C-alpha positions as CSV (number, residue, x, y, z in Angstrom):
1,M,0.0,0.0,0.1
2,M,1.5,3.2,-1.3
3,K,1.9,5.8,1.8
4,L,0.4,9.4,1.4
5,R,3.3,11.7,1.0
6,F,3.1,14.7,3.2
7,G,5.6,17.1,2.3
8,L,6.9,20.2,4.1
9,R,4.6,22.4,2.1
10,S,1.5,20.5,3.0
11,K,2.5,20.4,6.4
12,L,2.9,24.4,6.6
13,L,-0.4,24.7,4.9
14,L,-2.0,22.5,7.4
15,L,-0.7,24.5,10.1
16,S,-1.7,27.8,8.3
17,T,-5.3,26.3,8.6
18,F,-5.2,27.0,12.4
19,L,-5.6,30.8,11.4
20,I,-9.3,29.6,11.0
21,T,-9.5,29.7,14.8
22,I,-8.9,33.3,14.6
23,P,-12.5,34.4,13.7
24,W,-13.9,31.9,16.2
25,F,-12.1,33.8,19.0
26,G,-13.3,37.1,17.5
27,Y,-16.8,35.9,17.4
28,Q,-16.8,35.0,21.0
29,Y,-15.2,38.5,22.0
30,V,-17.9,40.2,20.0
31,W,-20.7,38.1,21.5
32,E,-19.2,39.0,25.2
33,M,-19.3,42.7,24.0
34,E,-22.9,42.2,22.9
35,K,-23.8,40.6,26.3
36,Y,-22.4,43.8,28.2
37,L,-24.0,46.2,25.8
38,R,-27.3,44.5,26.6
39,F,-26.6,44.7,30.2
40,G,-25.8,48.4,29.9
41,Q,-29.0,48.9,27.7
42,E,-31.2,47.1,30.5
43,Q,-29.8,49.6,33.0
44,T,-30.2,52.6,30.7
45,I,-33.8,51.7,29.9
46,L,-34.5,51.2,33.8
47,G,-33.1,54.5,34.4
48,T,-35.2,56.2,31.9
49,A,-38.2,54.6,33.6
50,R,-37.3,55.6,36.9
51,A,-36.6,59.2,36.0
52,L,-40.0,59.4,34.4
53,A,-41.9,57.8,37.5
54,T,-40.0,60.3,39.7
55,A,-41.6,63.0,37.5
56,L,-44.9,61.6,38.3
57,H,-44.8,60.5,42.0
58,E,-47.1,62.3,44.4
59,R,-49.0,64.0,41.6
60,P,-52.6,62.5,41.9
61,N,-54.1,65.4,40.4
62,L,-52.9,64.1,37.1
63,F,-55.1,61.0,37.7
64,N,-58.1,62.5,39.0
65,N,-59.9,62.5,35.9
66,Q,-58.7,59.3,34.5
67,A,-61.1,56.9,36.7
68,S,-57.9,55.4,38.1
69,F,-58.8,55.5,41.8
70,L,-61.6,52.9,41.1
71,P,-61.0,49.9,43.4
72,S,-61.7,47.8,40.3
73,V,-62.9,48.3,36.9
74,E,-65.4,46.3,34.8
75,K,-64.9,45.6,31.3
76,G,-67.5,46.9,29.1
77,K,-69.1,49.3,31.9
78,D,-65.7,51.2,32.4
79,L,-64.7,52.2,28.9
80,Y,-61.3,52.8,27.4
81,G,-60.8,55.3,24.5
82,Y,-58.1,54.1,22.3
83,Q,-56.0,56.6,21.0
84,L,-56.7,56.7,17.4
85,S,-53.8,57.0,14.9
86,Q,-55.8,58.8,12.1
87,P,-58.9,61.0,11.8
88,I,-62.2,59.0,11.4
89,N,-64.6,59.6,8.6
90,L,-68.0,59.7,9.9
91,D,-69.5,57.3,7.2
92,G,-70.9,54.7,9.4
93,D,-68.2,52.1,8.2
94,Y,-65.5,50.7,10.7
95,L,-62.9,50.1,8.0
96,D,-61.1,53.1,9.1
97,W,-61.2,51.9,12.7
98,P,-57.8,50.3,13.4
99,D,-58.0,46.6,14.5
100,F,-62.0,47.1,15.5
101,I,-62.8,43.6,15.7
102,N,-60.1,43.1,18.5
103,K,-60.7,46.1,20.2
104,A,-64.2,46.4,20.3
105,H,-66.5,45.1,23.2
106,Y,-69.6,42.8,22.8
107,Y,-72.8,43.6,24.6
108,G,-75.2,40.9,24.7
109,L,-77.5,39.0,27.3
110,D,-75.3,40.0,30.2
111,N,-75.7,43.7,29.6
112,V,-79.4,43.6,29.2
113,L,-80.9,46.2,31.7
114,P,-83.6,45.2,34.0
115,G,-87.3,45.6,32.9
116,S,-86.6,44.2,29.5
117,E,-88.9,41.4,28.4
118,V,-86.0,39.2,27.6
119,S,-84.8,36.4,29.9
120,S,-82.7,34.2,27.8
121,A,-80.4,34.3,24.9
122,S,-83.0,32.4,22.5
123,Q,-85.3,35.4,23.1
124,L,-82.6,38.0,22.6
125,S,-83.1,39.7,19.1
126,L,-80.6,42.3,19.7
127,N,-76.9,42.7,20.4
128,Y,-74.0,44.9,19.4
129,T,-70.2,45.6,19.7
130,A,-69.1,49.0,20.5
131,S,-65.6,50.7,20.4
132,V,-64.5,54.0,21.8
133,G,-61.5,56.0,20.5
134,K,-59.9,59.3,20.8
135,F,-58.4,61.6,18.1
136,D,-57.4,65.3,18.4
137,K,-60.3,66.9,20.4
138,Y,-63.0,64.3,20.0
139,L,-64.3,61.1,21.5
140,Y,-65.4,58.8,18.7
141,F,-67.9,56.0,19.1
142,F,-68.6,53.1,16.7
143,I,-71.7,50.7,17.6
144,K,-72.4,47.9,15.3
145,V,-75.8,46.6,16.0
146,I,-77.3,43.2,15.0
147,D,-80.9,43.6,15.0
148,D,-83.5,41.2,13.2
149,Q,-86.0,44.0,12.7
150,V,-84.9,47.8,12.4
151,I,-87.6,50.0,13.2
152,M,-86.7,53.6,12.1
153,R,-88.7,56.6,13.5
154,D,-91.8,57.5,11.4
155,S,-91.4,60.7,9.5
156,N,-94.3,62.4,11.3
157,A,-93.6,61.2,14.6
158,L,-92.7,63.6,17.5
159,S,-91.7,61.0,19.9
160,I,-88.1,59.8,19.5
161,N,-88.3,56.5,21.8
162,K,-91.0,54.7,19.8
163,N,-88.5,53.0,17.6
164,D,-85.1,51.8,17.7
165,H,-82.6,54.1,19.1
166,L,-79.5,54.8,21.1
167,E,-79.1,56.5,24.3
168,L,-76.3,58.1,25.7
169,A,-75.6,59.8,29.3
170,F,-72.6,61.3,30.7
171,T,-71.5,64.1,33.2
172,T,-70.1,67.2,31.9
173,P,-66.6,68.6,33.4
174,Q,-68.7,70.8,35.6
175,G,-70.5,67.8,37.0
176,T,-73.9,68.1,35.2
177,F,-75.7,64.9,34.2
178,Q,-77.1,65.0,30.8
179,R,-78.8,62.3,28.7
180,F,-79.1,62.3,24.8
181,I,-81.1,60.1,22.2
182,I,-80.2,59.4,18.9
183,S,-83.1,58.4,16.9
184,N,-83.1,58.5,13.2
185,K,-85.9,58.7,10.6
186,N,-83.8,56.8,8.0
187,S,-80.0,56.3,7.3
188,G,-78.0,59.2,7.0
189,W,-76.6,62.0,9.3
190,I,-77.7,61.3,12.8
191,D,-80.6,63.0,14.7
192,A,-79.2,63.5,18.1
193,F,-81.5,65.1,20.9
194,Q,-81.0,66.1,24.4
195,I,-83.6,64.9,27.1
196,N,-83.5,67.5,30.0
197,H,-86.3,65.8,31.8
198,P,-87.8,62.3,31.7
199,T,-91.4,63.9,30.9
200,Q,-90.3,66.2,28.3
201,V,-92.4,66.0,25.1
202,T,-90.6,68.2,22.6
203,P,-87.0,67.1,22.1
204,V,-84.0,69.4,22.0
205,A,-81.6,69.0,19.2
206,A,-77.9,68.3,20.2
207,P,-75.8,69.2,17.3
208,F,-72.4,68.9,18.7
209,I,-73.1,65.1,18.6
210,Q,-72.3,64.4,15.0
211,G,-72.1,61.1,13.2
212,K,-73.9,58.8,10.9
213,W,-76.5,55.9,11.1
214,R,-76.4,53.2,8.3
215,N,-78.8,50.5,8.0
216,N,-77.6,46.8,6.6
217,N,-79.1,43.5,6.3
218,Q,-78.2,42.5,9.8
219,G,-79.1,45.6,11.6
220,Y,-77.4,49.0,11.6
221,H,-74.2,51.0,12.4
222,V,-74.0,54.2,14.4
223,E,-70.8,56.1,14.2
224,F,-70.5,59.5,16.0
225,R,-68.3,61.8,17.9
226,I,-68.5,64.0,20.9
227,P,-66.1,67.0,21.9
228,L,-64.0,66.1,24.8
229,T,-64.8,69.6,26.2
230,K,-68.3,68.4,26.8
231,I,-67.8,65.3,29.0
232,S,-65.9,64.1,31.9
233,D,-64.9,60.6,32.9
234,N,-68.5,59.1,33.6
235,L,-70.4,57.8,30.8
236,A,-72.9,55.1,29.6
237,F,-74.7,54.2,26.3
238,A,-77.6,51.9,25.6
239,V,-79.2,50.5,22.5
240,H,-83.0,50.2,22.6
241,D,-84.8,47.6,20.8
242,V,-88.4,48.2,19.3
243,D,-89.8,45.7,16.9
244,Q,-92.9,47.6,15.9
245,H,-93.9,51.1,14.9
246,F,-94.8,53.3,17.7
247,G,-94.2,50.5,20.0
248,N,-92.6,50.2,23.2
249,V,-88.9,49.2,24.0
250,I,-88.8,45.6,24.5
251,T,-85.0,45.1,25.1
252,T,-82.3,47.6,26.2
253,I,-78.6,46.5,26.3
254,A,-76.3,49.1,27.7
255,S,-72.7,49.6,29.0
256,A,-74.1,50.9,32.1
257,N,-77.7,52.3,33.5
258,P,-77.8,55.5,31.7
259,S,-80.8,56.8,33.8
260,S,-78.7,58.6,36.7
261,A,-75.5,59.9,37.3
262,N,-74.9,57.3,39.9
263,T,-75.2,54.4,37.6
264,L,-73.1,55.5,35.0
265,G,-69.9,53.7,34.0
266,T,-66.3,55.4,33.5
267,I,-64.4,56.1,30.5
268,L,-60.7,56.6,30.4
269,V,-59.0,58.5,27.5
270,P,-55.2,59.2,27.4
271,S,-54.5,62.1,29.5
272,P,-53.1,65.1,27.8
273,E,-51.2,66.3,30.9
274,I,-49.1,63.1,31.4
275,E,-48.8,62.9,27.5
276,R,-46.9,66.2,27.7
277,I,-44.5,64.8,30.4
278,V,-44.0,61.8,28.6
279,K,-43.4,63.5,25.4
280,G,-40.5,65.2,27.0
281,M,-38.9,61.8,27.6
282,S,-39.4,60.6,24.1
283,Y,-36.3,62.1,22.8
284,T,-34.5,59.3,24.5
285,N,-35.5,57.3,21.4
286,S,-37.6,55.0,23.4
287,S,-41.3,53.9,23.5
288,I,-42.8,55.0,26.6
289,W,-46.2,53.9,28.3
290,V,-47.8,55.2,31.6
291,V,-50.5,53.0,32.8
292,D,-52.9,53.1,35.8
293,Q,-53.2,50.5,38.5
294,H,-55.9,48.8,36.4
295,R,-53.2,48.4,33.6
296,R,-55.0,50.9,31.3
297,V,-52.7,53.2,29.1
298,L,-52.9,56.7,30.4
299,A,-50.2,58.1,28.1
300,R,-47.9,56.9,25.5
301,A,-44.9,58.3,23.3
302,G,-42.6,57.0,20.8
303,D,-42.6,54.2,18.4
304,I,-41.4,50.9,19.1
305,K,-40.3,50.3,15.5
306,K,-38.1,53.4,15.8
307,A,-37.0,52.8,19.4
308,N,-33.4,51.8,18.9
309,G,-32.4,53.5,22.1
310,L,-28.9,55.7,22.3
311,W,-27.7,53.5,19.3
312,Q,-29.7,55.2,16.9
313,K,-26.8,58.0,16.3
314,N,-24.1,55.6,16.0
315,L,-25.5,53.4,13.3
316,N,-24.1,55.5,10.3
317,L,-20.8,56.5,11.3
318,Q,-18.9,54.9,8.4
319,Q,-18.8,56.9,5.1
320,P,-18.5,55.0,1.9
321,D,-14.9,55.1,0.3
322,N,-13.2,53.6,-2.5
323,S,-10.3,51.7,-0.3
324,W,-9.6,48.2,-0.8
325,Y,-10.9,47.4,2.5
326,S,-14.4,49.0,1.5
327,Q,-14.3,47.2,-1.8
328,L,-13.6,43.9,0.0
329,K,-16.4,44.7,2.4
330,F,-18.8,45.3,-0.3
331,W,-18.1,42.1,-2.2
332,L,-18.6,40.3,1.1
333,K,-21.9,42.0,2.1
334,P,-24.1,39.4,0.8
335,L,-22.3,36.6,2.5
336,F,-22.4,38.7,5.8
337,N,-26.2,39.2,5.0
338,Q,-26.7,35.2,5.0
339,L,-24.4,34.6,7.9
340,L,-25.6,37.4,10.5
341,T,-29.0,38.0,11.7
342,Q,-30.1,41.2,10.4
343,P,-32.4,43.7,12.5
344,P,-35.8,43.5,11.2
345,K,-37.0,46.6,9.5
346,D,-40.6,45.9,10.0
347,F,-42.2,43.7,12.5
348,I,-45.6,43.3,14.3
349,D,-46.0,43.7,17.9
350,Q,-49.5,43.0,19.0
351,L,-48.8,41.8,22.8
352,Y,-50.3,45.1,24.4
353,D,-53.9,45.9,24.3
354,A,-54.1,49.5,25.7
355,Q,-57.2,48.8,27.8
356,N,-55.5,46.1,29.7
357,L,-51.4,45.8,29.2
358,T,-50.1,42.5,30.7
359,G,-46.7,41.3,31.4
360,K,-44.8,40.1,34.3
361,H,-42.9,43.3,34.5
362,I,-46.0,45.3,34.7
363,E,-47.2,43.0,37.5
364,S,-43.8,43.5,39.3
365,A,-44.0,47.3,39.0
366,L,-47.6,47.3,40.2
367,T,-46.6,45.3,43.2
368,G,-43.6,48.2,43.9
369,T,-40.9,46.2,42.4
370,P,-39.2,47.5,39.2
371,M,-38.3,44.9,36.7
372,S,-37.0,44.7,33.2
373,Q,-37.2,41.7,30.7
374,W,-36.5,40.7,27.1
375,R,-39.3,39.5,25.0
376,L,-39.9,38.6,21.5
377,T,-42.5,40.3,19.2
378,S,-45.7,38.7,18.0
379,D,-44.0,37.6,14.9
380,N,-40.7,36.6,16.5
381,K,-38.7,39.0,14.3
382,A,-37.6,41.4,16.8
383,V,-36.3,41.3,20.5
384,I,-37.8,44.0,22.7
385,L,-36.3,45.3,26.0
386,T,-39.0,46.4,28.5
387,A,-38.7,47.9,31.9
388,A,-41.4,49.1,34.2
389,Y,-41.1,51.3,37.4
390,P,-43.9,51.8,39.8
391,I,-45.5,55.5,40.3
392,Y,-46.2,56.2,44.2
393,F,-48.9,58.3,45.7
394,G,-47.8,58.1,49.4
395,N,-46.9,54.4,50.1
396,N,-49.4,53.0,47.4
397,V,-48.7,52.1,43.8
398,H,-51.2,53.9,41.6
399,G,-49.4,53.2,38.2
400,A,-46.4,52.3,36.4
401,V,-44.0,53.5,33.7
402,I,-43.1,51.1,31.1
403,V,-40.1,52.0,28.7
404,E,-39.3,49.8,25.7
405,E,-36.5,49.6,23.1
406,T,-35.5,47.1,20.6
407,N,-32.0,45.5,20.4
408,N,-31.8,46.5,16.7
409,G,-29.3,49.1,17.7
410,I,-27.1,46.6,19.4
411,R,-27.6,44.0,16.8
412,T,-26.5,46.7,14.1
413,V,-23.5,47.6,16.0
414,R,-22.8,44.0,16.5
415,N,-23.1,43.2,12.9
416,Q,-20.9,46.2,11.9
417,A,-18.2,45.1,14.4
418,L,-18.5,41.4,13.2
419,E,-18.3,42.3,9.6
420,K,-15.1,44.8,10.4
421,L,-13.6,42.0,12.3
422,F,-14.3,39.2,9.7
423,T,-13.2,41.4,6.8
424,S,-10.1,42.3,8.7
425,I,-9.3,38.8,9.7
426,L,-10.2,37.4,6.2
427,A,-7.5,39.8,4.9
428,I,-5.0,38.7,7.4
429,M,-5.8,35.0,6.6
430,L,-5.5,35.4,2.8
431,F,-2.2,37.5,3.1
432,G,-1.0,34.7,5.8
433,I,-1.8,31.8,3.9
434,L,-0.2,33.2,0.7
435,A,2.9,34.3,2.8
436,F,3.1,30.6,4.3
437,F,2.6,29.2,0.9
438,F,5.5,31.3,-0.8
439,F,7.5,30.6,2.4
440,A,6.9,27.0,2.3
441,S,7.5,26.7,-1.5
442,R,10.9,28.7,-1.1
443,I,12.1,26.2,1.6
444,S,10.8,23.3,-0.2
445,N,12.6,24.4,-3.4
446,R,15.9,25.2,-1.5
447,I,15.7,21.5,0.2
448,R,14.9,20.1,-3.0
449,T,18.1,21.8,-4.7
450,L,20.2,20.6,-1.8
451,R,18.8,17.3,-2.3
452,N,19.7,17.4,-6.0
453,Q,23.2,18.7,-5.3
454,A,23.7,15.7,-2.8
455,E,22.4,13.1,-5.3
456,L,24.8,14.5,-8.2
457,A,27.9,14.8,-5.9
458,I,28.1,11.0,-5.5
459,D,27.4,8.5,-8.1
460,E,25.9,5.0,-7.7
461,H,29.4,3.4,-7.1
462,G,30.0,5.7,-4.3
463,R,32.4,8.0,-6.1
464,I,32.6,11.9,-5.9
465,N,31.7,13.4,-9.1
466,N,31.2,17.0,-8.2
467,L,31.8,19.1,-5.1
468,M,28.6,20.8,-3.6
469,P,28.7,24.4,-3.9
470,A,28.1,25.9,-0.3
471,S,25.1,28.3,0.3
472,Q,25.7,31.8,1.5
473,A,22.4,32.2,3.1
474,N,22.5,32.9,6.9
475,D,20.0,30.4,8.2
476,E,19.7,26.8,9.1
477,I,19.1,25.4,5.6
478,G,22.5,27.5,4.7
479,D,24.3,25.9,7.4
480,L,23.1,22.4,6.2
481,S,24.3,23.1,2.7
482,R,27.8,24.4,4.1
483,S,27.9,21.3,6.1
484,F,27.0,19.0,3.4
485,S,29.6,20.7,1.0
486,T,32.1,20.3,3.9
487,A,31.4,16.6,4.3
488,V,31.5,15.8,0.5
489,S,34.8,17.9,0.2
490,R,36.2,15.9,3.0
491,L,34.8,12.7,1.5
492,S,36.4,13.6,-1.7
493,Q,39.9,14.0,-0.1
494,Y,39.5,10.6,1.5
495,N,38.5,9.0,-1.5
496,H,41.6,10.6,-3.3
497,Y,44.0,9.3,-0.6
498,L,42.4,5.8,-0.7
499,E,42.7,5.9,-4.6
500,N,46.4,6.9,-4.4
501,M,47.4,4.6,-1.6
502,S,47.5,1.5,-3.7
503,S,49.4,3.3,-6.3
504,R,52.1,4.5,-3.6
505,L,52.4,1.3,-2.1
506,S,52.7,-0.4,-5.5
507,H,55.5,2.2,-6.2
508,E,57.2,1.6,-3.0
509,L,57.1,-2.1,-3.2
510,R,57.8,-2.4,-6.9
511,T,61.4,-1.5,-6.7
512,P,62.6,-3.8,-3.8
513,I,60.8,-6.6,-5.1
514,A,62.5,-6.0,-8.6
515,V,65.7,-5.9,-7.0
516,V,65.1,-9.2,-5.1
517,R,63.7,-10.8,-8.2
518,T,66.4,-9.9,-10.4
519,S,69.1,-10.7,-8.0
520,L,67.6,-14.2,-7.6
521,E,67.4,-14.5,-11.3
522,N,71.1,-13.4,-12.0
523,L,72.1,-15.6,-8.9
524,T,70.6,-18.7,-10.7
525,M,72.4,-18.0,-13.9
526,Q,75.9,-17.1,-12.6
527,Q,78.7,-19.7,-11.5
528,D,81.0,-17.2,-10.2
529,S,80.9,-16.9,-6.3
530,N,82.2,-13.4,-6.3
531,R,79.1,-12.4,-8.4
532,H,77.0,-14.6,-6.0
533,N,77.9,-12.2,-3.2
534,E,76.9,-9.2,-5.1
535,Y,73.7,-10.4,-6.2
536,I,72.9,-11.6,-2.6
537,E,73.8,-8.1,-1.2
538,R,71.5,-6.6,-3.6
539,A,68.7,-9.1,-2.5
540,Q,69.2,-8.3,1.1
541,T,69.1,-4.5,0.3
542,G,65.7,-5.2,-1.3
543,L,64.7,-7.2,1.6
544,H,65.8,-4.7,3.9
545,R,63.9,-1.9,2.1
546,L,60.8,-4.0,2.0
547,N,61.1,-4.6,5.9
548,L,61.5,-0.9,6.2
549,I,58.4,-0.3,4.5
550,L,56.7,-2.7,6.7
551,T,58.3,-1.4,9.7
552,N,57.2,2.2,8.9
553,M,53.5,0.8,8.1
554,S,53.6,-0.7,11.7
555,E,55.2,2.1,13.5
556,A,52.2,4.3,13.4
557,T,50.1,1.5,14.9
558,R,52.6,0.5,17.5
559,L,53.1,4.0,18.7
560,E,49.3,4.5,19.1
561,Q,49.3,1.6,21.4
562,M,52.5,2.8,23.3
563,L,50.9,6.1,23.9
564,K,48.0,4.6,25.6
565,T,50.3,3.0,28.1
566,T,53.1,5.9,28.4
567,D,53.1,7.9,31.8
568,K,53.6,11.6,31.8
569,S,56.0,13.5,33.6
570,Q,57.3,17.3,33.9
571,F,60.6,18.2,32.2
572,N,62.3,21.1,30.8
573,F,61.9,20.8,27.1
574,F,65.1,22.7,26.1
575,D,67.1,20.1,27.6
576,V,65.3,17.6,25.2
577,L,65.7,20.1,22.4
578,N,69.4,21.0,22.9
579,G,70.5,17.4,22.9
580,C,68.3,16.6,20.0
581,V,69.9,19.7,17.8
582,K,73.2,18.4,18.8
583,G,72.6,15.1,17.6
584,Y,71.2,16.4,14.3
585,Q,74.3,18.4,13.8
586,Q,76.3,15.2,13.8
587,I,73.9,13.4,11.7
588,Y,73.6,16.3,9.2
589,P,76.9,17.9,9.2
590,E,76.1,19.7,6.1
591,V,73.2,21.4,7.5
592,K,73.3,24.4,9.7
593,F,70.9,24.6,12.5
594,Q,70.0,27.9,14.1
595,L,68.5,27.7,17.7
596,S,67.3,30.9,19.3
597,Y,65.2,31.2,22.5
598,T,64.7,33.7,25.2
599,L,63.5,31.3,27.9
600,P,65.9,28.5,28.8
601,N,63.3,26.7,31.2
602,I,60.3,25.6,29.6
603,Q,58.5,23.1,31.7
604,L,56.2,20.6,29.7
605,F,54.2,17.7,31.0
606,G,54.5,14.5,28.8
607,S,57.1,12.0,27.5
608,P,60.4,13.7,26.6
609,E,61.2,10.4,24.4
610,H,58.1,10.8,22.3
611,L,58.8,14.6,22.0
612,A,62.3,13.7,20.7
613,Q,60.6,11.3,18.2
614,L,58.4,14.2,17.2
615,L,61.5,16.6,16.3
616,D,63.1,13.8,14.5
617,K,60.1,13.5,12.2
618,V,59.9,17.1,11.5
619,I,63.7,17.8,11.4
620,I,64.1,14.8,8.9
621,N,61.4,16.6,6.6
622,A,62.8,19.9,6.9
623,V,66.4,18.7,6.1
624,E,65.1,16.7,3.0
625,F,63.0,19.7,1.6
626,S,65.7,22.4,2.6
627,Q,67.3,23.9,-0.5
628,D,69.9,26.2,1.3
629,Q,70.7,23.6,4.1
630,Q,69.7,25.7,6.9
631,I,67.0,24.8,9.4
632,T,66.1,27.6,12.1
633,L,64.3,26.7,15.3
634,S,62.6,29.6,17.2
635,S,60.1,29.6,19.9
636,E,57.7,31.7,22.0
637,V,55.6,31.3,25.2
638,K,52.1,33.0,25.1
639,H,48.9,32.6,27.0
640,G,50.1,29.4,28.7
641,W,51.3,27.9,25.6
642,F,54.8,27.1,24.3
643,R,55.2,27.2,20.5
644,L,58.2,25.8,18.5
645,Y,58.7,27.0,14.8
646,I,61.1,24.8,12.6
647,S,61.5,26.5,9.4
648,N,63.3,25.7,6.1
649,N,63.7,27.5,2.8
650,G,62.8,25.5,-0.3
651,S,59.5,24.4,-2.2
652,L,56.2,25.6,-1.0
653,L,53.4,23.4,0.1
654,P,50.3,23.1,-2.2
655,E,47.6,25.1,-0.7
656,E,45.2,22.1,-0.7
657,M,47.8,19.9,1.3
658,T,48.0,22.4,4.2
659,E,45.4,20.5,6.2
660,R,45.9,17.2,5.0
661,L,49.9,16.9,5.2
662,F,49.6,15.3,8.9
663,D,47.3,12.7,7.8
664,S,48.2,8.9,7.5
665,M,49.7,7.8,4.1
666,V,50.0,11.3,2.7
667,S,53.0,12.4,1.1
668,I,53.9,15.3,-1.4
669,R,56.9,14.1,-2.6
670,D,55.5,12.9,-5.8
671,N,55.0,16.6,-6.5
672,Q,58.6,17.7,-5.2
673,V,61.9,17.5,-6.7
674,A,63.1,14.1,-5.5
675,K,66.6,13.7,-4.6
676,P,68.6,11.2,-6.9
677,D,70.3,9.1,-4.1
678,D,67.1,8.9,-2.1
679,Q,66.4,5.3,-1.9
680,K,64.2,5.3,1.3
681,P,60.5,4.6,1.1
682,H,58.1,7.5,1.7
683,L,54.7,6.3,2.6
684,G,53.5,9.4,4.4
685,L,53.5,8.2,8.0
686,G,56.2,10.4,9.4
687,L,54.1,13.6,10.1
688,Y,51.3,11.5,11.0
689,I,53.4,10.2,13.9
690,A,54.2,13.6,14.8
691,R,50.5,14.5,14.9
692,L,49.7,11.8,17.2
693,I,52.5,12.7,19.5
694,C,51.2,16.2,19.6
695,E,47.9,15.1,20.3
696,F,48.8,12.9,23.1
697,H,50.5,16.0,24.8
698,G,47.4,18.0,24.2
699,G,48.9,20.3,21.6
700,S,48.7,20.6,17.9
701,I,51.0,20.8,14.7
702,S,50.6,22.8,11.5
703,A,52.5,23.7,8.4
704,N,52.3,26.9,6.6
705,N,54.3,28.5,3.8
706,H,56.5,31.7,4.1
707,H,58.0,33.8,1.9
708,N,61.3,36.0,1.2
709,P,62.8,33.6,1.2
710,Q,60.0,31.2,0.5
711,G,59.9,27.8,2.4
712,V,57.8,26.0,5.1
713,T,57.5,26.6,8.9
714,V,56.2,23.9,10.9
715,T,54.6,25.1,14.2
716,I,54.2,22.7,17.2
717,A,52.0,24.2,19.9
718,L,52.4,22.4,23.4
719,P,50.5,23.5,26.7
720,L,53.0,24.6,29.6
721,A,53.0,22.4,32.7
722,K,50.8,23.9,35.4
């Protein structure tokens, strides 16, 4: 099974995928920021409710005319005048009444007044629904009557109560009780009359009550209005059913008994005084409600669809521009619209009925505990933050202030933050991945180049074909390239040494073998004993030379073994040096040795015999390569080291041999001018032995060319004894 190759470039690209975690951390950060913003908005909106409630504390006169002090309210009897959002066209049609079906109250058998001839629902031929609203300076009524037989007032009749008619009673702001009857002869503009006394014969027209009567197949509609200046907060209306012309009323269904002021119901309309106070708080961009203790709305301001709180001013801070960032954001906008929840531009919130607001926060505020909560709108599109704060008269709660805002502002700010964050991160990731890709490609290419150079440097037989060029890059791959180049270069030198060793041995062994072979051949062919001795001597010379070669070859091995068992001692090196120089002067009388030193006492720690052997190896080479028969020995002591310089004037060392000269089986005599009478084998082991002795004493040995006059100086560095 083939293994899947996972290269350096793939690994770096895989590591770069961790950049994907950055958006997740960014999203968590923005989410935490949104939670803090929501908490801050809760505190702000609760502070707004507290501020408005503070303005309404201990001001009961604002609630006197609002029927807010009743211990309890009865739905249908205690009416609520909804604030209408548009003017009403008095045409007898409820289509211009907003949400009439849900806000109107049904009046049926439960609202039949005593004295009627109806005792069960089956006998009831009349019912109606009624709605009351306020717009501008008028109080509007719409009564939709279901009647199986509509009896209109006769055209010649003076009476106004012998037919189907509607009765209205209320008290004026001055406290005067007034009754009115709407009795029409036909569909059209209503005929309203005021009844000043129950025995009044001639009705008095009430022209300030305006409206329209419209008959239909199921009954009739009555739509009318009354100026708010005419009524206070006590009101009742009744529909009287007459089933024959000039007949008596058989059924009366009423909101309350309109016969006296004491039996009237109440009506609550939004308070203009409280609305003026609330309107001053509407600049907080919040939707504000003021309710009485019966949860009926006394005043309201603001529109929840526009109530974005204080965030409204921060929504359009960014101005469009033509920068690359704006262009990238423009192209990513559709993606953000799909990923991020956008604040709804329109939503439906039908939770509240102005006649009876409900909610835990309102219940809590009416018990004296401020509360805030989040809730969804009816269509689940928007989230609304609402806070309620109690209104105190003395120690009693008589109402509450409700402030609402949507979180659209926070969601918009959050989306803007996420869009900016994601756009920036996406740009950083894009540039980062490209940078990683190019970086990985460059590293991969350099390593691939290094691999190709290594493969081309050594062939399949292990031979060095080409040297690897060293990289100049100052990094780890450059170091690796230089290490490979050095290793291949040394391996090349070693291969060259191995390749030349056989030819060197062959060259050195060929001459004594030839001498022995020819001597033995001549010895077999000659009968003269004198000639025998000559050939025997020549054969012995060849054998001696073969023995010398074997001795030199084994000398290095023996020396390594001897150095392992040699004991060291402290001695004066110049005593050894002076003795050796005197011996050299006797061995090489034609050579002039110049010894110069300033410190006669140089204490070293080691083996003086081996150091003498070291000097022998170096001096022999110096004498053999000297062209002026002059050898100079000088010394110095510096930083705890003793250095001995042995110089001769002659041929220079090849540059490539300065570092290999002290290796085993390395000799440069093939390249030098050999002396004609030199019959000794040269296997390149002398200076190798010298290096072993130096290393045994903790020192080093090196050879360098010098000029004027040219020659070679061998430096022996040894540590001084401590």
